[in-house]
C-alpha positions, -999 to +999 in steps of 0.1 A: +671+850-468+702+837-451+726+862-434+750+876-459+784+859-455+770+831-434+780+798-450+753+773-454+762+736-449+742+705-450+751+670-437+732+640-449+737+611-425+736+582-448+747+546-455+766+531-484+744+518-512+713+536-498+691+547-527+670+570-503+703+588-494+712+594-530+676+606-537+677+630-508+711+644-520+698+649-555+665+665-543+685+688-521+708+699-549+677+705-571+659+725-544+690+747-538+693+755-575+724+776-579+726+786-543+761+781-528+760+755-501+782+726-490+767+692-489+785+665-469+775+628-469+784+611-436+783+573-433+766+565-399+781+530-400+816+545-395+807+557-360+788+537-333+774+569-318+759+579-351+744+545-356+728+548-321+715+583-330+703+578-366+702+541-373+666+536-386+661+572-396+687+573-424+689+594-444+688+624-421+693+660-433+709+685-410+713+721-419+739+746-405+744+783-410+778+797-400+789+785-366+753+778-354+744+743-342+729+720-368+691+718-372+676+684-381+654+692-411+640+658-421+646+621-426+638+595-453+627+622-479+634+659-484+609+681-467+607+711-490+587+732-465+613+727-437+641+733-461+625+765-473+619+777-437+656+770-428+669+788-459+647+819-451+660+819-416+628+808-399 
C-alpha cells in the first residue's frame, strides 16, 4: 500500500480528441475505484519538448507519489499490472 499521507498523482500525456487518451483516463479511474488520487491530463501539443518526448506514444501514464519523481507506467493502454505494482509501492 502507498505510504500514509503520500499524495498519489497521475499525469496522462494526451492530445485533444484522442479516444485512446479518454479510454486510459476512464480505465485508470475504474482501476482506482474509490482511492483518492489526482489525475491530470496534459496536452503534449502545447509544449514542443513534450511533443519531442511523447509524440507517437500518446497517451502516456506517469504516476507520482508525494514529491518523488514520476514513473512512466504505460502508454497506449492501461497496464493494470504496472499500475498495481506502483500502487503497492513496488
